N, C-alpha and C positions, 0 to 999 in steps of 0.2 A: 504494500500500500504506499501511497505518497502522503506525506505530511507537510504542512506549511510551517516553516521556521518562523516563529513569532519575533525573532530578534533580527533576522536578515531579510524577511519577505520573500524568500525562495523556497521551492519544493525540494524535498529530500525523500529518499526511498528507504522503506524498511521491510524486511522479510516477515517479522513477527510483531503484530501489534501488542502482544502481551509483554514485550520486552522494552517498551518505551512508554513514557508518561506523556499523555497528550489530552487536550480538550477536544470537544467535537461540537460543531455548530448545527442546530436545527432551525429551520426557517422556511418561510414561504417564499418561493421565487418571485422576484419583483417583475411586474408586467406594466406596461404603459397603461395609464389609466388608473393605477392603484393609488390609494392615498399615500402621500409622502414619497411618491416615486422620484428617484434621482437618476438612475441609469439602469440598463439591462444588466443581468448578472454577468460577472466576469468569468471566463472559462479557462480551460487549461492552457489553450494556445496563447492567451494573452499574457501569460506570466513568464518573466525571464527565467532562464536557467541559472544565472549568476547575478548578483547584485549589480546594478548599473555602476559605472565609474564614478567616483566622487560622492557616492551615496552617503547622506547623513545617517549617523547611528539612529536606529529606531524610527526613521522616517521613510515611508514607503510611498512616494507619490505615484508609483506605477500600479498600486493597488486600489481597488474601488473603496469608497467610504465604509461599505458594510464589512469588508474583509479587514480593512485597517482597524475598526472598532472591535471586531472580534479578536484580532491579535492583541489589542491593548487589554482587553478584559482577561485574557489567558495570561498574559504577562503579569497582570496583577495578582493572579493566583499562582505565580511562580511556575507556570507551564511554558516550556520552551517551544512545543508544537501544538499545532491544531489541525483538524481534518474539516474540510468544508467541501460539500458535494460538488458545488459549482466548478471549483478549480483543481480539485485533486484527483479528478477522473479524466482520462482522455477518452472522450466519448466518440472519437472518430475510430477507435479500435473496438470492434464488436466483441473481441475476446476479453479485453479489459473491462468493457462495460458489463459483460455477463458476469465476470468474476466479482465485480463491485456489487451488483445486484444480489448475488447469492451470498456475499460476505457481509453485507451492510449491518445486519443485526448484530453479528459478532464484533464488528468494529465499534458499534455504538455501546455494546455491552462492556468492552475492554476499556473505554475511555474513563479517564479519572473523573471528568465531569462533562455534562452536556449543557450547553447554553441554548435555551429555547427563546429565540428572539422574536417577540410579538410585536410587529411593526405597527399594529393598530391599537395598542394598549398604552395608556399614559403611566407615569411613575406615579405612585401614591404619594411622593413628596413633592410633586410638581405644585407650585403655587396656584391656588384657585380650584384645585381638584376637590370636589365635595365627596364626603363619605358615600360609599356604595357605587360611585362612578367607575372605579377600576373594577370592581367585582362584576359589573354589568358589561364592561368592555371585554373582560376576560371570557365571559360566557359566550360573547358573540365574536370572538376572534377567529380569523380565517384559519389560524394555526391548528385549531381543534377540529376543523372540518376537512383537512387534507388527508388523503390515504397515507402517504408516506410518513407523515409525522406520528402515526400510531405506534410504529415500532420504535421510533425515536423517543417516544414518551416512556414506553415500557422497558426497553432494553437497558439503558443506563441506570445504575443504582442512584446517582446523584444528577438531578436535573435542576438547573437553576433558570427561572423564568426572568427574562429581561424586557424592560419597556422599550418603547420607540426611542427613548433617550439614551438606551444601553445602561439603565439603572436597574438595581435589583427589585423585583416584585415580590419574590418569595421562592422557596424550594419546593420541589415536588412532594417532599415529605410533609412539609408544614401545611401546604395547600391540598393535601390529598382528598380531604372532604369536598372542597370546591370542585376539584378535578373530577371526582367521581360523580357529582351532580351533573357535570358537563358531558362526561364521556361514557357513564355507567360501568366504567371499569372498577372492580373491586379495590377498595383502599389497601387491603392486604397485598393485592398484586402491585399496586403502585409503590408501596413501601418495601417491596420484596421480602414480605413476610409470607407469601404464598407463591409456589411455583406455577409457572404457566401450564405445566403438565397437569395440574390439579384442577384446571378450569375446562370445562367441556368444549369441544370443537364448536358447537353451536353458539355458545356464548361468546367465544373469541371471534367468530364470524360477525356476530351481532354488534361488536364494538366498531366494526368497519362499515355497518350497514347505512349510516348516514354521513359517511365521508366521501369526498369527491377527489377524483384524479383527472388529469388533463385528458388522458386517453383511457380507452377500455382496458387495454392489456394491464395497466398499472393496478387495477383492482385486484388482480391476482398477484403480480410481482411484489407489491408492497406488503403481502402477507407471508411471503416465504419464511422469514425468520419467526413470525409468530407461531408457525407450525413446525419449525425446525426441518423444512424439507428443501431440496434443491432441484431445480430444473433450468434448463436453458431458456432465456427469453427469446421469443420469436415476434418481433414487432411486425404487426400487420395481421396477426391471427385473430385480433378482435376478442369477442366473448369466449372463444375456444381456450383462451389461456386460463380462465377461471375453471373451465371444465378439467384441464389438465392439473391444475392445483388440486381440486378435489380428488381426482384419481390417485394423485401422489399421497394425499392425506389418508385416503382409504387403505392404501398399501402399507402405510407406516404406523398409523394410530388406531388401535382397536376401540373406536368410539363411534357408535351408530347414531349420535345426534346429529352428525353431518347430513343424515338422510331426513332429519325431522324439521323440515322448513316449510313454510306455506300455510295456508288457511286450515284451521281445524273445523269439523263438522260441528254446527251448533246443536244439532239434535243427535242423541245417542243412537248408534246403530243396534239393532236388536240380534241376539244370538239364538232367539227361539222361533221367530216367525216363520211360517212355511212360505215357500217362494211362490209368488203369484205372477212373477215375470222376470225379466232380465234387464238390468240397468246398464248393460254394456254400452259404451259410446266410443266414439273415435274422434279424438282431437289430436291429429298427428303432429301438427306443427307449432304448437304453443309450448313454451318452456315449462309451464305448469304441469305438463303431462309427463315430463321426464324426470328421472331419478335424481339428477343432480342439478343444482341451482344455477342460475344464469349470472348472478352477482351476489356480494355480500347483502345487498339490500333485502334479499328473499328471506334473511335470517332475523329481520328486525323483531319478530315476535317469538324468537326461539331462545332467548337467553336463560329462561327459567326450566328448560329441558335439561336433565342431567343423566349421564351415563350410568348403567348399573353392569356388574360382571354377569357373564353368561350363566354362571352357576346360580346367582341370584334370580336371574329370569327364569331358569328351569325350575327353581323352588317355587316361584311365584305362580307358575303355570301348573305346578303339580306333576312335573316331568323329572325323569332321572337325567343326570348330566349326560349320559350316553345317548339319550333320546334327543339331545339338543346339540348338534354338531357345530363346529366352527362354520361361520357363513362363507368364508374363503371367497371374498369378492374378487372376480376376474373379469377384466374388460375384454369383451369380444366384439365381433362385428354385428352381433344380434342384440347387443345390450350387455349390461353387467350381469354376469352368472353368479348366483348366490343360492345357498340352501338356508331358508328362513322358516321359522314356524308360522304357519298359515292357519287362519280360522275363517270359517264361512259365516257371513252375517247379512242382515237384510235391512234395507232402508224402509221408510214409513209406508211405501207402497207395496212392499214385499219384494222389491227388486233385489237380486242376490249380488253381493260383492265378496271379494276376498281381501282380507287384511293381513299384512305381514306384521307380526308382533316384533317390535324393535327392543333392544336391550338398553332401554332408557325409560325414565319416568318424568312425568309432568310434576311441577311443584306441589300439586294436589295429591301426590303419591299414586296417581293412576298411571297405569302402563300406557305407553304410546304405540299406536298402531299406524301403518302406512296403508292407505286405501289403494288397491290394486284392481285392474280390470284387464282382461285378456283381449288381445287382438281378435276380431271376428274370424279371420282366417287361420288363427293358430289352432294347434291340435293339442290335446292333453299330453301327448308325447314330447312336444316341443312348445311348452308353455311360454309364450312371449307376452310381456305385460306392459301396460302403460300405468301411470299413477294418477290416482284421483278420480273423482266422479261429480256430476252435478247434484244439487239437492233433489229431494224426492219429486219424482214426476217430470223433471225437466231433462230435455235431451240437448245436446250441443253437436252440431255438424262439423265436418271436417274443415279445416282453415287452410286455404290455399297459401295464404301469407303467414309467416310464422308470428306476426304481431297483431294481426286484425282482430283477434278475439281477446286482447289483453284486457280491456275494460270489463267485458261481460264475464270472463274468468274470475277477475278479482272480485266480483260481486257475487257469483254464483257457483263457483267451483270450491271444492274442498279436497285436500290431500291427506289430512291426519284426523285421527279420531283416538279416543282414549277409553279405557276399560278399567273397572275395578278388578284388582287381581283375584279377589274371591269368586267373581263371576266366571273368569276363564278357568280357574282351578277346578270348578265343579264340572267343566266340561273338557277336561284334559284329554279324554279319549278321542275327541273330535278334532284335535289339533294335529295338523299335517306338518311334516318337515320335508318339503318338496324342493327339489332343485328347479329353479326358474330364470328366465332372462327378463330383466327389466330394462326397457329402453332408457338410456341414461342422458342423452344430449341431442340438441339439434346437430345436423350435419355441419362440419366446419365451413362449408360453402355458404351456409345460411348465417354465419357470424360475420358481422361487419368489423373492420379494424382500420387503424391508421397508425402512422408513424408517431413516436413517443419520445418525451424527454423525461428526466428524472423530476 
């Protein structure tokens, strides 16, 4: 990695970030039209490799005001080096950019301190600032709405929030309650009293559900460190980047809350009712019908769903551990292949549905089920499933365009349902553990994309 020397104003290279003390800057990139805009961000190509001749000590006129101020703050904390994403990465090198994106969480975690520069927040000590103004500005700061700043908030142990005047607002530890109210991130996580691995995948996804990125691919790439997974960035792949992220998480983290996103059925499904019809429908091209989410926004209501061990799920269902095999999620051309416990249930009109019982619970201690429906042309020997169903009595036709039914689905469609464990336990003999294929994403050609910067 490259670090900027805060005493010379030039870049130096280091093999191991753990062997050097450095600060790190977290900020929102300046854009024309922004409040307090001075200039575009200074990039790697604009920095000299050696100090210019006759340069005055600790005077760096070749650096932008933002970088100069960051160096000044670091020197005040006796730190000789600082990492800044705008100028420490050669973004013309795809290999270097890929390494940086996959290493960034580690780099922030290794930093002695992170300076979170909030360009739209005043200093509490600024003359004329009334009580409560800074707190309101903090809540509305763009920094808390950007995708990349999520890992920059969580990874470093020490984060110091700086105002637009580069004065201290407070530390992450001291402001943990305020930051929790803004971000919904547990204060124990913010204070490094709780490991990220102890937080469900769905909850971690929900932290990013209201954050914005310049381009679609960043919604996935900015979360690599949050899940400790690695994958090469492919700019231009659009929403498919988020599909690849979820596939990587499924392979690495045994947490089925990654599947527990979307709308829950408002009316309980029945386990008893005799079938009067078949509620199978076909919505082939809406992301709601697929196993994997299209963006973190889909997890906005999933933060209270928690994973449980497979052994606990078996006990709740009245099954032996041998009767509940590992799901072994496998990506195939026909969808994700998995073996899940399935139960047959019925909607209010008697229409029959299959529900896959996930190894997770809602905060009300009810088991979470994923509503499934088979393709009309699939056979019992090759069970191909879509996810979700319309409410009782409603039918939804095929969508030729992937997004034309978005509004209708958001109002009428449900993917999840819940059951009391005792209701399922009394019917354990009717629970199947059947291998199925679940269609998991739109085709890559249906995902739009564009070029991206950090």
